[in-house]
C-alpha positions as a Markdown table, in Angstrom:
| # | Residue | x | y | z |
|---|---|---|---|---|
| 1 | Unk | -10.4 | 23.1 | 31.8 |
| 2 | Unk | -12.8 | 22.2 | 29.4 |
| 3 | Unk | -15.4 | 24.3 | 26.9 |
| 4 | Unk | -19.4 | 24.0 | 27.2 |
| 5 | Unk | -21.0 | 24.9 | 23.7 |
| 6 | Unk | -24.4 | 26.4 | 23.9 |
| 7 | Unk | -26.0 | 22.4 | 23.0 |
| 8 | Unk | -24.2 | 21.7 | 26.0 |
| 9 | Unk | -21.5 | 19.5 | 24.4 |
| 10 | Unk | -18.2 | 19.7 | 25.9 |
| 11 | Unk | -14.3 | 20.1 | 24.2 |
| 12 | Unk | -11.3 | 20.5 | 25.3 |
| 13 | Unk | -11.7 | 18.7 | 28.4 |
| 14 | Unk | -7.9 | 17.7 | 29.8 |
| 15 | Unk | -6.1 | 17.2 | 33.1 |
| 16 | Unk | -3.9 | 20.3 | 33.6 |
| 17 | Unk | -2.7 | 19.3 | 37.1 |
| 18 | Unk | -2.2 | 15.7 | 38.1 |
| 19 | Unk | -3.0 | 14.5 | 41.1 |
| 20 | Unk | -0.1 | 11.9 | 41.6 |
| 21 | Unk | -2.8 | 8.9 | 41.4 |
| 22 | Unk | -3.8 | 8.1 | 37.9 |
| 23 | Unk | -7.0 | 6.3 | 39.1 |
| 24 | Unk | -7.9 | 9.8 | 40.8 |
| 25 | Unk | -7.4 | 11.6 | 37.6 |
| 26 | Unk | -8.9 | 9.2 | 35.4 |
| 27 | Unk | -12.1 | 8.9 | 37.6 |
| 28 | Unk | -12.4 | 12.7 | 37.6 |
| 29 | Unk | -11.8 | 13.1 | 33.9 |
| 30 | Unk | -14.2 | 10.5 | 33.6 |
| 31 | Unk | -17.3 | 12.2 | 35.9 |
| 32 | Unk | -17.0 | 15.1 | 33.4 |
| 33 | Unk | -17.0 | 13.2 | 30.3 |
| 34 | Unk | -19.9 | 10.9 | 31.0 |
| 35 | Unk | -22.0 | 13.8 | 32.4 |
| 36 | Unk | -21.9 | 15.3 | 28.9 |
| 37 | Unk | -23.7 | 16.2 | 27.6 |
| 38 | Unk | -25.2 | 19.2 | 30.0 |
| 39 | Unk | -28.3 | 21.3 | 29.8 |
| 40 | Unk | -27.9 | 23.8 | 27.0 |
| 41 | Unk | -26.5 | 27.2 | 28.1 |
| 42 | Unk | -29.2 | 30.0 | 28.8 |
| 43 | Unk | -30.4 | 31.9 | 25.8 |
| 44 | Unk | -28.2 | 35.2 | 26.7 |
| 45 | Unk | -24.8 | 33.2 | 27.4 |
| 46 | Unk | -22.1 | 33.5 | 24.6 |
| 47 | Unk | -22.0 | 30.3 | 22.1 |
| 48 | Unk | -19.7 | 28.8 | 24.7 |
| 49 | Unk | -18.1 | 29.0 | 28.1 |
| 50 | Unk | -14.7 | 28.0 | 29.3 |
| 51 | Unk | -14.9 | 26.1 | 32.6 |
| 52 | Unk | -12.1 | 25.2 | 35.0 |
| 53 | Unk | -12.5 | 23.7 | 38.6 |
| 54 | Unk | -10.3 | 21.2 | 41.0 |
| 55 | Unk | -11.4 | 17.9 | 42.3 |
| 56 | Unk | -10.5 | 17.8 | 46.0 |
| 57 | Unk | -10.6 | 15.2 | 48.3 |
| 58 | Unk | -9.7 | 14.2 | 51.9 |
| 59 | Unk | -8.9 | 10.7 | 53.1 |
| 60 | Unk | -9.5 | 10.5 | 57.0 |
| 61 | Unk | -7.7 | 7.4 | 58.7 |
| 62 | Unk | -10.0 | 5.6 | 61.7 |
| 63 | Unk | -13.0 | 7.6 | 60.9 |
| 64 | Unk | -16.3 | 6.7 | 62.8 |
| 65 | Unk | -18.9 | 8.2 | 60.8 |
């Protein structure tokens, strides 16, 4: 989870459930961190919003596409 403030800044970014792959966890963490700051929140929003989501991935062996 993490928090986005009205100006698009991020705080409290952390991983709460590890994938079992340190490299994958770090890549996901840095994807959010490096995307910040985000666009400002719309004027009618609260001063901040809490965000929580999951990165999911699939590895297909012998994929032809």
